[in-house]
KOLPALUM-304521 format. One line per 5 residues: number of its first residue (from 1); for each residue y, x, z of N, C-alpha, C, O. Coordinates in Angstrom, 2 decimals, m for minus. Atoms other than C-alpha are relative to their C-alpha. Example, Ala and Ser with C-alpha at 12.3 -4.5 7.8 and 13.67 -1.06 7.14 Angstrom:
2
1> m1.19/0.89/0.00/m4.50/12.30/7.80/1.20/0.90/0.00/1.18/1.94/0.66; m1.19/m0.82/m0.06/m1.06/13.67/7.14/1.09/m0.77/0.73/2.20/m0.26/0.90
//
This chain:
197
1> 0.18/0.30/m1.41/52.48/m79.62/65.07/1.07/m0.99/0.45/0.78/m1.97/1.15; m1.09/0.88/m0.38/55.86/m81.23/65.50/m0.15/m1.37/m0.66/0.20/m2.41/m0.10; 0.22/1.24/0.74/54.96/m83.80/62.90/m1.03/m0.87/0.73/m0.87/m2.09/0.82; 1.05/0.74/m0.74/51.84/m84.77/64.88/0.58/m0.61/1.27/0.29/m1.76/1.61; m0.60/0.50/m1.23/53.85/m85.11/68.08/0.88/m1.20/m0.29/0.85/m2.19/0.44
6> m0.85/1.12/0.39/56.35/m87.36/66.36/m0.85/m1.22/m0.35/m0.53/m2.35/0.00; 0.89/1.11/0.38/53.51/m89.43/64.94/m0.56/m0.69/1.24/m0.56/m1.92/1.31; 0.57/0.59/m1.22/51.93/m89.96/68.34/1.05/m0.74/0.81/0.78/m1.79/1.39; m1.07/0.71/m0.71/55.25/m90.86/69.88/0.30/m1.33/m0.68/0.53/m2.34/m0.02; m0.26/1.21/0.76/55.81/m93.38/67.15/m1.11/m1.02/0.22/m0.87/m2.21/0.37
11> 1.16/0.89/m0.22/52.33/m94.79/67.62/0.11/m0.66/1.38/m0.12/m1.86/1.53; m0.13/0.54/m1.37/52.92/m95.17/71.37/1.09/m1.06/0.07/0.90/m2.08/0.73; m1.10/0.97/m0.02/56.21/m96.98/70.80/m0.41/m1.29/m0.69/m0.08/m2.38/m0.20; 0.45/1.19/0.72/54.64/m99.37/68.28/m1.02/m0.80/0.82/m1.01/m2.03/0.83; 1.01/0.68/m0.83/51.74/m100.13/70.61/0.67/m0.75/1.14/0.31/m1.89/1.46
16> m0.71/0.67/m1.10/54.10/m100.90/73.46/0.71/m1.24/m0.50/0.71/m2.26/0.18; m0.69/1.15/0.56/56.10/m103.21/71.21/m0.98/m1.12/m0.33/m0.72/m2.29/m0.05; 1.00/1.01/0.38/53.02/m104.98/69.90/m0.59/m0.65/1.24/m0.79/m1.87/1.25; 0.57/0.53/m1.24/51.57/m105.41/73.40/0.98/m0.96/0.64/0.60/m2.03/1.13; m1.03/0.84/m0.60/54.83/m106.83/74.65/0.12/m1.31/m0.79/0.32/m2.37/m0.19
21> m0.12/1.20/0.83/54.96/m109.27/71.74/m1.16/m0.96/0.27/m0.92/m2.17/0.35; 1.16/0.86/m0.27/51.41/m110.62/72.42/0.07/m0.57/1.40/m0.32/m1.71/1.64; m0.05/0.47/m1.38/52.04/m110.86/76.12/1.05/m1.08/0.14/0.86/m2.02/0.92; m1.04/1.00/m0.12/55.21/m112.85/75.66/m0.45/m1.32/m0.61/0.07/m2.37/m0.22; 0.52/1.23/0.58/53.29/m115.40/73.53/m0.86/m0.76/1.01/m0.87/m1.99/1.02
26> 0.91/0.66/m0.94/50.83/m116.12/76.30/0.71/m0.47/1.25/0.16/m1.29/1.99; m0.77/0.46/m1.12/53.51/m116.57/78.94/m0.21/0.81/1.27/0.48/0.57/2.26; 0.22/m0.81/m1.20/52.20/m114.07/81.43/0.62/1.37/m0.18/1.07/1.75/m1.26; m0.61/m1.33/0.01/53.44/m110.67/82.32/m0.84/0.93/m0.85/m2.07/0.88/m0.82; 0.77/m0.89/0.86/52.49/m107.99/79.84/m0.77/1.01/0.83/m0.23/1.62/1.75
31> 0.84/m0.98/m0.68/49.62/m105.83/81.01/m0.84/0.67/m1.08/m1.68/0.04/m1.72; 0.74/m0.67/1.07/48.29/m103.21/78.67/m1.48/0.13/0.32/m2.26/0.40/m0.59; 1.40/m0.17/m0.37/45.00/m103.09/80.61/m0.66/m1.35/0.34/m1.64/m1.39/1.09; 0.49/1.33/m0.34/44.37/m106.83/80.74/m1.41/m0.23/m0.55/m2.15/m1.03/0.03; 1.36/0.09/0.49/41.23/m106.52/78.66/m0.22/m0.97/m1.11/m1.36/m1.34/m1.38
36> 0.16/0.88/1.14/41.92/m108.83/75.74/m0.34/0.87/m1.20/0.53/1.54/m1.76; 0.50/m0.89/1.03/39.83/m107.08/73.13/0.51/m0.39/m1.39/0.77/0.51/m2.19; m0.49/0.45/1.31/40.99/m109.13/70.12/1.42/0.46/m0.26/1.77/0.94/m1.33; m1.39/m0.47/0.15/44.59/m108.38/70.77/0.06/1.51/m0.18/0.85/2.01/m0.98; 0.01/m1.47/0.09/43.82/m104.70/71.21/m0.43/0.44/m1.39/0.14/1.39/m1.92
41> 0.49/m0.37/1.32/41.91/m104.55/67.90/1.08/m0.27/m1.03/1.38/0.57/m1.88; m1.05/0.32/0.96/44.63/m106.35/65.98/1.21/0.91/0.18/1.84/1.32/m0.80; m1.13/m0.91/m0.24/47.28/m104.21/67.61/m0.30/1.36/m0.60/0.56/1.99/m1.21; 0.38/m1.30/0.56/45.36/m101.10/66.64/0.01/m0.04/m1.52/0.44/0.93/m2.15; 0.01/0.12/1.46/44.91/m102.34/63.04/1.43/m0.03/m0.52/1.76/0.67/m1.48
46> m1.41/0.08/0.44/48.58/m103.25/62.70/0.67/1.36/0.16/1.43/1.81/m0.69; m0.59/m1.32/m0.23/49.52/m99.94/64.21/m0.42/1.00/m1.07/0.41/1.76/m1.57; 0.49/m0.93/1.02/47.33/m98.00/61.77/0.63/m0.31/m1.35/0.99/0.60/m2.10; m0.63/0.38/1.27/48.74/m99.96/58.83/1.45/0.48/m0.03/1.92/1.01/m1.03; m1.40/m0.43/m0.07/52.28/m99.26/59.99/0.09/1.52/m0.12/0.96/2.05/m0.82
51> m0.01/m1.48/0.06/51.48/m95.55/60.49/m0.28/0.46/m1.42/0.39/1.37/m1.91; 0.34/m0.40/1.38/49.88/m95.30/57.02/1.18/m0.28/m0.92/1.55/0.56/m1.74; m1.14/0.35/0.86/52.79/m97.11/55.36/1.20/0.91/0.25/1.85/1.39/m0.67; m1.13/m0.89/m0.32/55.39/m95.09/57.20/m0.28/1.42/m0.49/0.62/2.08/m1.03; 0.35/m1.35/0.46/53.52/m91.85/56.44/0.10/0.15/m1.49/0.54/1.18/m2.01
56> 0.01/m0.10/1.45/53.17/m92.69/52.77/1.39/m0.20/m0.60/1.77/0.53/m1.51; m1.25/0.35/0.65/56.56/m94.20/52.00/1.24/0.53/0.69/2.29/0.64/0.06; m1.22/m0.39/m0.70/58.95/m92.95/54.65/m0.04/1.47/0.46/0.87/2.24/0.14; 0.02/m1.37/m0.54/57.88/m89.75/56.37/m0.15/1.06/m1.08/0.47/2.12/m1.00; 0.18/m0.98/1.10/56.75/m87.99/53.19/1.31/0.32/m0.70/1.68/1.49/m0.81
61> m1.27/m0.29/0.66/60.05/m88.40/51.34/1.04/0.65/0.94/1.79/1.53/0.55; m0.95/m0.60/m0.95/62.04/m87.64/54.49/m0.34/1.47/0.22/0.53/2.33/0.17; 0.41/m1.39/m0.22/60.00/m84.50/55.18/0.21/0.85/m1.25/0.62/2.00/m1.16; m0.23/m0.75/1.25/60.14/m83.48/51.51/1.49/0.30/m0.17/1.86/1.41/m0.56; m1.45/m0.22/0.09/63.92/m83.95/51.53/0.47/1.07/0.98/1.27/1.94/0.63
66> m0.37/m1.03/m1.00/64.25/m81.93/54.74/m0.51/1.37/m0.41/0.18/2.38/m0.24; 0.57/m1.28/0.42/61.94/m79.24/53.36/0.80/0.58/m1.17/1.10/1.78/m1.18; m0.78/m0.50/1.14/63.88/m78.99/50.09/1.39/0.44/0.47/1.94/1.42/m0.04; m1.30/m0.39/m0.54/67.13/m78.88/52.06/m0.11/1.35/0.72/0.76/2.21/0.57; 0.22/m1.27/m0.70/65.72/m76.08/54.25/m0.18/1.14/m1.00/0.36/2.23/m0.81
71> 0.19/m1.02/1.05/64.59/m74.19/51.13/1.32/0.34/m0.68/1.62/1.50/m0.94; m1.30/m0.23/0.63/68.01/m74.67/49.53/0.90/0.86/0.89/1.56/1.79/0.41; m0.85/m0.76/m0.94/69.79/m73.37/52.65/m0.50/1.44/0.10/0.30/2.38/0.11; 0.56/m1.37/m0.08/67.41/m70.39/52.91/0.33/0.78/m1.26/0.69/1.96/m1.19; m0.34/m0.68/1.27/67.95/m69.58/49.21/1.48/0.33/m0.06/1.86/1.43/m0.48
76> m1.45/m0.24/0.01/71.72/m69.96/49.57/0.36/1.16/0.94/1.20/1.99/0.60; m0.26/m1.11/m0.93/71.71/m67.65/52.61/m0.46/1.33/m0.58/0.23/2.34/m0.45; 0.50/m1.23/0.63/69.58/m65.10/50.75/0.93/0.45/m1.12/1.26/1.63/m1.24; m0.92/m0.34/1.09/71.86/m65.28/47.71/1.33/0.51/0.54/1.90/1.47/0.01; m1.27/m0.44/m0.59/74.96/m64.97/49.89/m0.15/1.41/0.58/0.76/2.23/0.46
81> 0.24/m1.33/m0.55/73.42/m61.96/51.66/m0.07/1.04/m1.11/0.49/2.13/m0.99; 0.08/m0.91/1.15/72.56/m60.35/48.30/1.38/0.24/m0.61/1.73/1.37/m0.93; m1.36/m0.14/0.56/76.07/m61.06/46.99/0.87/0.85/0.90/1.67/1.66/0.43; m0.79/m0.81/m0.96/77.57/m59.58/50.16/m0.37/1.47/m0.11/0.50/2.34/m0.11; 0.44/m1.39/0.14/75.45/m56.44/49.80/0.51/0.61/m1.30/0.97/1.75/m1.33
86> m0.51/m0.49/1.29/76.40/m56.13/46.12/1.50/0.25/0.08/1.99/1.26/m0.43; m1.46/m0.16/m0.13/80.08/m56.63/46.97/0.33/1.24/0.82/1.25/1.98/0.49; m0.24/m1.19/m0.82/79.90/m53.98/49.68/m0.32/1.27/m0.78/0.39/2.27/m0.68; 0.35/m1.17/0.82/78.15/m51.58/47.28/1.08/0.26/m1.04/1.47/1.40/m1.27; m1.06/m0.16/1.00/80.78/m52.24/44.60/1.29/0.50/0.65/2.00/1.32/0.09
91> m1.19/m0.45/m0.71/83.55/m51.80/47.16/m0.10/1.48/0.33/0.87/2.22/0.17; 0.20/m1.42/m0.30/82.07/m48.48/48.24/0.12/0.84/m1.28/0.71/1.92/m1.27; m0.08/m0.71/1.27/81.71/m47.45/44.58/1.46/0.10/m0.48/1.91/1.16/m0.91; m1.40/0.00/0.42/85.30/m48.48/43.76/0.83/0.91/0.89/1.73/1.60/0.42; m0.73/m0.87/m0.93/86.54/m46.72/46.86/m0.25/1.47/m0.34/0.66/2.29/m0.32
96> 0.33/m1.37/0.37/84.70/m43.57/45.83/0.70/0.38/m1.31/1.23/1.48/m1.44; m0.68/m0.29/1.27/86.07/m43.83/42.27/1.50/0.16/0.21/2.13/1.00/m0.43; m1.43/m0.10/m0.29/89.57/m44.38/43.65/0.32/1.34/0.64/1.30/1.99/0.28; m0.21/m1.31/m0.61/89.26/m41.30/45.86/m0.13/1.11/m1.02/0.64/2.07/m1.01; 0.21/m1.01/1.04/87.93/m39.33/42.91/1.20/0.03/m0.96/1.65/1.10/m1.37
101> m1.16/0.06/0.89/90.81/m40.55/40.71/1.23/0.61/0.67/2.02/1.30/0.03; m1.12/m0.61/m0.73/93.32/m39.58/43.41/m0.13/1.51/0.00/0.85/2.22/m0.22; 0.21/m1.45/m0.01/91.75/m36.13/43.66/0.29/0.59/m1.37/0.91/1.66/m1.48; m0.26/m0.49/1.36/91.85/m35.74/39.87/1.49/m0.02/m0.31/2.02/0.91/m0.91; m1.45/0.08/0.25/95.47/m36.91/39.72/0.73/1.11/0.75/1.65/1.72/0.21
106> m0.62/m1.08/m0.77/96.41/m34.47/42.47/m0.26/1.34/m0.67/0.63/2.18/m0.76; 0.33/m1.25/0.69/94.59/m31.68/40.62/0.82/0.14/m1.28/1.29/1.24/m1.60; m0.78/m0.06/1.25/96.36/m32.59/37.36/1.45/0.33/0.31/2.07/1.15/m0.38; m1.39/m0.28/m0.37/99.75/m32.62/39.07/0.15/1.45/0.44/1.11/2.13/0.09; m0.05/m1.40/m0.47/98.97/m29.31/40.77/m0.12/0.96/m1.17/0.57/1.98/m1.21
111> 0.16/m0.86/1.17/97.80/m27.80/37.49/1.29/0.00/m0.84/1.71/1.04/m1.35; m1.28/0.08/0.74/100.98/m29.06/35.78/1.08/0.82/0.68/1.88/1.48/0.03; m0.98/m0.78/m0.76/103.04/m27.53/38.56/m0.22/1.50/m0.22/0.72/2.27/m0.41; 0.31/m1.43/0.22/101.22/m24.21/38.16/0.38/0.41/m1.42/0.96/1.48/m1.62; m0.34/m0.32/1.39/101.60/m24.33/34.37/1.51/0.10/m0.18/2.00/0.98/m0.88
116> m1.46/m0.05/0.09/105.31/m25.09/34.74/0.54/1.29/0.61/1.47/1.90/0.08; m0.43/m1.24/m0.65/105.68/m22.15/37.12/m0.29/1.20/m0.89/0.54/2.11/m1.02; 0.36/m1.10/0.91/103.83/m19.84/34.71/0.94/0.02/m1.20/1.41/1.08/m1.61; m0.90/0.09/1.16/105.94/m21.10/31.80/1.40/0.46/0.39/2.07/1.16/m0.37; m1.33/m0.41/m0.48/109.11/m20.63/33.84/0.08/1.51/0.12/1.05/2.14/m0.31
121> 0.01/m1.47/m0.13/108.12/m17.07/34.70/m0.02/0.68/m1.35/0.68/1.67/m1.57; 0.10/m0.60/1.34/107.19/m16.34/31.07/1.36/m0.07/m0.71/1.79/0.90/m1.33; m1.32/0.15/0.64/110.52/m17.73/29.82/1.00/0.94/0.63/1.80/1.58/m0.06; m0.93/m0.89/m0.71/112.40/m15.81/32.48/m0.25/1.46/m0.40/0.69/2.22/m0.63; 0.35/m1.37/0.38/110.52/m12.60/31.64/0.40/0.28/m1.45/0.92/1.35/m1.77
126> m0.37/m0.17/1.41/111.04/m13.14/27.90/1.51/0.14/m0.14/2.00/0.97/m0.91; m1.46/m0.08/0.06/114.75/m13.75/28.44/0.48/1.35/0.53/1.40/1.95/m0.03; m0.38/m1.30/m0.55/114.99/m10.63/30.59/m0.30/1.12/m1.00/0.51/2.02/m1.21; 0.35/m1.02/1.01/113.15/m8.57/27.96/0.96/m0.05/m1.17/1.41/0.98/m1.67; m0.93/0.14/1.13/115.35/m9.99/25.22/1.38/0.54/0.37/2.04/1.21/m0.43
131> m1.30/m0.51/m0.45/118.46/m9.24/27.27/m0.02/1.52/0.07/0.95/2.18/m0.32; 0.11/m1.47/m0.07/117.22/m5.69/27.92/0.04/0.61/m1.40/0.69/1.63/m1.64; m0.02/m0.49/1.38/116.56/m5.26/24.20/1.41/m0.06/m0.58/1.87/0.87/m1.25; m1.36/0.14/0.52/120.02/m6.59/23.37/0.92/1.06/0.61/1.78/1.62/m0.08; m0.84/m1.03/m0.65/121.59/m4.22/25.93/m0.29/1.36/m0.61/0.63/2.13/m0.89
136> 0.36/m1.29/0.62/119.64/m1.27/24.49/0.56/0.10/m1.42/1.09/1.14/m1.82; m0.53/0.02/1.37/120.60/m2.29/20.95/1.52/0.19/0.02/2.08/0.93/m0.79; m1.46/m0.14/m0.10/124.24/m2.64/22.02/0.38/1.42/0.38/1.35/1.97/m0.13; m0.28/m1.39/m0.38/124.11/0.78/23.70/m0.16/0.93/m1.19/0.65/1.84/m1.42; 0.20/m0.85/1.20/122.66/2.32/20.54/1.14/m0.18/m0.99/1.68/0.78/m1.53
141> m1.08/0.26/0.95/125.24/0.59/18.38/1.31/0.60/0.50/2.09/1.16/m0.27; m1.21/m0.61/m0.58/127.99/1.68/20.76/m0.05/1.51/m0.16/0.94/2.15/m0.51; 0.15/m1.46/0.17/126.59/5.23/20.68/0.24/0.42/m1.44/0.91/1.42/m1.70; m0.19/m0.32/1.42/126.45/5.18/16.88/1.46/m0.14/m0.37/2.02/0.72/m1.06; m1.42/0.21/0.31/129.95/3.74/16.66/0.85/1.09/0.63/1.80/1.58/0.02
146> m0.75/m1.07/m0.66/131.19/6.30/19.20/m0.15/1.31/m0.77/0.82/2.03/m1.02; 0.23/m1.25/0.76/129.53/9.16/17.31/0.73/m0.03/m1.33/1.30/0.98/m1.75; m0.69/0.13/1.27/130.93/7.83/14.04/1.52/0.17/0.18/2.20/0.83/m0.60; m1.44/m0.11/m0.27/134.40/7.48/15.58/0.36/1.44/0.35/1.41/1.95/m0.04; m0.26/m1.41/m0.37/134.12/10.97/17.05/0.00/0.87/m1.25/0.83/1.76/m1.40
151> 0.04/m0.80/1.23/133.12/12.37/13.66/1.27/m0.22/m0.83/1.89/0.72/m1.34; m1.20/0.29/0.77/135.94/10.56/11.94/1.22/0.65/0.65/2.09/1.20/m0.02; m1.12/m0.62/m0.72/138.30/11.73/14.63/m0.01/1.52/m0.18/1.03/2.16/m0.37; 0.12/m1.46/0.19/136.96/15.25/14.32/0.41/0.40/m1.42/1.12/1.38/m1.64; m0.37/m0.29/1.38/137.24/15.11/10.54/1.52/m0.06/m0.18/2.14/0.79/m0.81
156> m1.45/0.16/0.10/140.78/13.82/10.85/0.71/1.15/0.73/1.69/1.71/0.23; m0.61/m1.11/m0.76/141.58/16.40/13.52/m0.14/1.33/m0.73/0.78/2.14/m0.77; 0.23/m1.25/0.74/140.01/19.16/11.46/0.89/0.07/m1.23/1.44/1.12/m1.56; m0.86/0.00/1.19/141.90/18.09/8.38/1.44/0.28/0.39/2.15/1.04/m0.27; m1.36/m0.24/m0.46/145.12/17.95/10.34/0.18/1.45/0.43/1.19/2.10/0.14
161> m0.08/m1.40/m0.44/144.36/21.28/11.92/0.00/0.96/m1.18/0.71/1.96/m1.20; 0.07/m0.87/1.19/143.47/22.77/8.55/1.32/m0.05/m0.75/1.83/0.98/m1.20; m1.30/0.12/0.68/146.62/21.40/7.01/1.07/0.77/0.77/1.90/1.48/0.19; m0.99/m0.71/m0.82/148.62/22.72/9.91/m0.22/1.50/m0.10/0.74/2.27/m0.20; 0.30/m1.44/0.06/146.85/26.06/9.78/0.36/0.57/m1.36/0.86/1.69/m1.45
166> m0.34/m0.52/1.32/147.31/26.39/6.03/1.50/0.10/m0.18/2.00/0.96/m0.90; m1.45/m0.11/0.07/150.95/25.70/6.45/0.46/1.22/0.79/1.35/1.97/0.39; m0.39/m1.14/m0.82/151.12/28.23/9.20/m0.40/1.28/m0.69/0.41/2.21/m0.78; 0.48/m1.23/0.63/149.07/30.82/7.40/0.64/0.13/m1.38/0.85/1.24/m1.86; m0.65/m0.04/1.29/150.64/29.93/4.15/m0.98/0.07/m1.13/m0.60/0.33/m2.27
171> 0.96/m0.01/1.08/147.56/29.80/2.21/m1.01/m1.13/0.19/m1.13/m1.71/1.27; 0.98/1.07/0.00/144.90/27.32/1.39/m1.33/0.59/0.38/m1.70/1.68/m0.06; 1.33/m0.47/m0.38/141.48/27.62/3.03/m0.97/m0.41/m1.08/m0.79/m1.40/m1.80; 1.03/0.35/0.98/138.46/27.65/0.87/m0.83/m1.17/0.55/m0.77/m1.53/1.72; 0.84/1.14/m0.39/136.04/24.79/0.91/m0.99/0.41/1.06/m1.23/m0.35/1.99
176> 0.98/m0.48/m0.97/133.48/26.85/2.85/0.66/0.21/1.34/0.08/m0.13/2.37; m0.71/m0.18/m1.26/136.08/27.79/5.46/0.32/m1.37/0.62/0.23/m1.58/1.83; m0.35/1.34/m0.46/137.11/24.21/5.70/m1.21/m0.68/0.66/m1.05/m1.24/1.75; 1.21/0.61/m0.54/133.49/22.96/6.29/m0.43/0.69/1.27/m0.87/0.03/2.20; 0.37/m0.75/m1.20/132.82/25.72/8.83/0.89/m0.41/1.17/0.40/m0.63/2.27
181> m0.91/0.41/m1.07/135.91/24.78/10.84/m0.32/m1.42/0.47/m0.26/m1.71/1.67; 0.33/1.39/m0.37/134.92/21.08/10.74/m1.25/m0.02/0.86/m1.29/m0.70/1.89; 1.25/m0.03/m0.78/131.37/21.84/11.97/0.24/0.55/1.39/m0.29/0.01/2.36; m0.27/m0.60/m1.31/132.65/24.03/14.77/0.76/m0.99/0.88/0.47/m1.12/2.07; m0.77/0.98/m0.77/135.14/21.36/15.84/m0.89/m1.15/0.46/m0.79/m1.60/1.60
186> 0.92/1.09/m0.35/132.45/18.63/15.76/m0.94/0.44/1.10/m1.17/m0.29/2.06; 0.94/m0.49/m1.03/130.02/20.74/17.75/0.70/0.15/1.33/0.12/m0.16/2.38; m0.75/m0.20/m1.24/132.68/21.55/20.30/0.31/m1.35/0.67/0.18/m1.49/1.89; m0.32/1.33/m0.55/133.73/17.90/20.72/m1.29/m0.68/0.51/m1.29/m1.33/1.55; 1.28/0.60/m0.41/130.07/16.77/20.87/m0.49/0.62/1.30/m1.04/m0.08/2.16
191> 0.39/m0.67/m1.23/129.37/19.36/23.56/0.82/m0.50/1.18/0.29/m0.68/2.27; m0.85/0.52/m1.07/132.32/18.11/25.59/m0.40/m1.43/0.36/m0.43/m1.78/1.54; 0.43/1.38/m0.26/131.18/14.47/25.22/m1.33/m0.03/0.75/m1.52/m0.83/1.66; 1.32/m0.05/m0.64/127.61/15.37/26.22/0.13/0.43/1.45/m0.58/m0.07/2.32; m0.18/m0.45/m1.39/128.84/17.19/29.34/0.63/m1.09/0.86/0.41/m1.12/2.07
196> m0.62/1.10/m0.75/130.88/14.09/30.35/m1.04/m1.06/0.36/m1.01/m1.63/1.45; 1.02/1.01/m0.23/127.89/11.77/30.03/m1.06/0.56/0.89/m2.03/m0.13/1.22
//
């Protein structure tokens, strides 16, 4: 439609130019309605030739160039829009992956913290148990050493007492008397130790 309007405008301009040119040759004022039929026919023929030549050699390539330019711009805009949509989708995907990675990193750190706390408690509990065992073992060893020292002391005391008693009595005790006195002394000392504890 626009092409037709341009064509008619061009035709009108060419006719006005041609009419003016013929009128200036005759010396009178140009009048498009003067009624010279020969001039009008030749003007119309020249005009049609000019329109055909312009349409074939000038307007076609110009319109084709404009059309290809319009197609190129439309394609470039479409491609840019597609690229923008893809970039936004990738940005959203990367943002989601980044959030997911942050959440995973936080979970890993939290799990490590929990594991460290559990390990700390286990080590602390193990150390406490080991210390308790060592204390119990030391108490047993101390008890055994104390009992052994008490026995040795009792044996020594009994021997001294027996020696003293044999000197006092003037006779030697038999082995059975000697063992009986030792047992009685040990039992008596053990009973006294047990009542103290």
